[in-house]
N, C-alpha and C positions, 0 to 999 in steps of 0.2 A: 426544445426537449424540454421538457416541466422537469421541475426538481421535485424528489422525494420529501415530504414534509419534514422539518424539525421535530425533532423528540424531543420532548420537555419532562422531567421527571425535578424531583427536591432533591436527592441527594446523588454525588458521585456513587455511594453505594448500590442505587436501583439502575446507573449505567453500565455500571460492573457485571450487573446477572443479566442484563440485555444484551451486552456483549458477550459474556458466555454461552446465552440460551440461542442469541440467535447466529453467532460466529463460532464459536468454537465448538460447540456442539452439532452445528450444521454442515453438511458437504456442500462446498460451494466452488463454484468453477466459472471462470473467467469466459467472457465471449468466444475466447477462441480455446476451449475445453482445457484448461490449465487446472488443476485442483489448486486450491487455496486454502492452507493449514493456517490457522489463527489459536496462538497458543496465549494461555490466561496471564503469564507475566507481560504481553506486549500491550496490555491495556494501560497502564501506567506509562507507555511509551506515547500511545496515541491519544492520551487523555488528558497529559499534565503537560504543563509548559514551566520554564524558569522565570521565577518571578525575579532573580537576582540578574538574569541576562549571563549568567554564568553555565550552563551549560545542564545543571544539578534541577531536575524537573519535580519542582514539588509545590507546585500552585494547580488543583484542577482548573480544566479549560471548559468551561459551560459554552463557547462557541466549537471548539472542536465537539464536543459529547453531543449537541444538539444536532450534528449532521451524522451522529453516528448511523443514521438509516442511508445514505450518501455511499459509504463503504462497496458495501454488495451492490448498490443500483451502478457505482462507477466500473467495478468489473466487470458486471454484466453486460456493458455498454457496448455494442459492436462498432459504435463511431468513435471511442475513445479514440484521445489524442496519446500516443506513446512514445516516451522518452526513454530514454538511458539515465540511470541515477547517479549521484556525483557522490567518489567515495574518497569521504575530506580525511581519512589515515592517507591516502594516498595519492590524493590530489587530481584526479582522475575520473572519468566517465567510465562509469562498468555498466557494461551490458546485462551482467546479471541481477542488475537491480531496474526494475522496471516502474517507471512512474507515469500513471495514467489520469489524465486532465478531460474532465466530462462537464461537470459545474463550476463554470465562471474559473475561479482560481483553487478551487479545492482540490487536492491531489492524493492519490492513494499508491503507497509505494508497496511492493512485493518484490522476494528474493527469489529467484530462481535458480533451483539447487536439484534437480533429478531428472533424468530421461529414463524412458520405458526399454524395453528391451527390442522395441524397434528402432532405438533410437531419438522417438521423439519426446518433446519437452513434457513431462507429464506433470510435476510439482514444485509450488512455489510457499514462501512461508510470508505472513503479512506481516510487513514492518513497521509502518506508521499511516496516520492520513490526516491532514490539518490543511485549513485556507491559508494560501501559500501567498498571501498579499502583499508581502516584502519580496517575495522571490519569486514570483509566477513569470514573468518574463524573459527572467534569467532561465528558468526551466523550458519554457517553449521555445528558444535559442539551442536547447542543448539538441547532441544527435538524437536521430529517431532511435528509437528501439527495435533489434532488428532480431526476429525470430530464427534464420539460419544461421546467423552469427554465434546465437547463446548455443544453440544445440552443440556447434560444433566443439565449440569451448566445453562445454560439458561432456562430450563425448573423449576428449582430449585428457578429462579429470577423470574419466572412469577407464581407462586402459583400452577404448576401442580402436 
């Protein structure tokens, strides 16, 4: 599977415009027909890193930004590897967070949050995307993401 081309802009502001035009203002669906919403506020989380390794994202990441076009391609790819995300606050795997891997160690994380009137998973929110070069092996050992499991969890939360 060939990788989408890297995107090169001169400034973080240009990447932000790209993100807003190609993600926030577009209707994007995963290969399994889940609508993914992209919020402008997530730009910083996805394209900045911590320079002091203290969790505060204060440094623009050219490495992340160049792969901006890989986000949609990963979500739409029918052979994506799907894993449960890690909830660092509770220190457990969380099936409501879906981690998709298609291109090497590049991951896209979305948060499943709504089912439709028929009980089918219908929407998710974009969380982040990055090259998981330090954690890809751990991610690939995570539990597989399970559609039926998350639908049941969301049904319970909605009182069905």
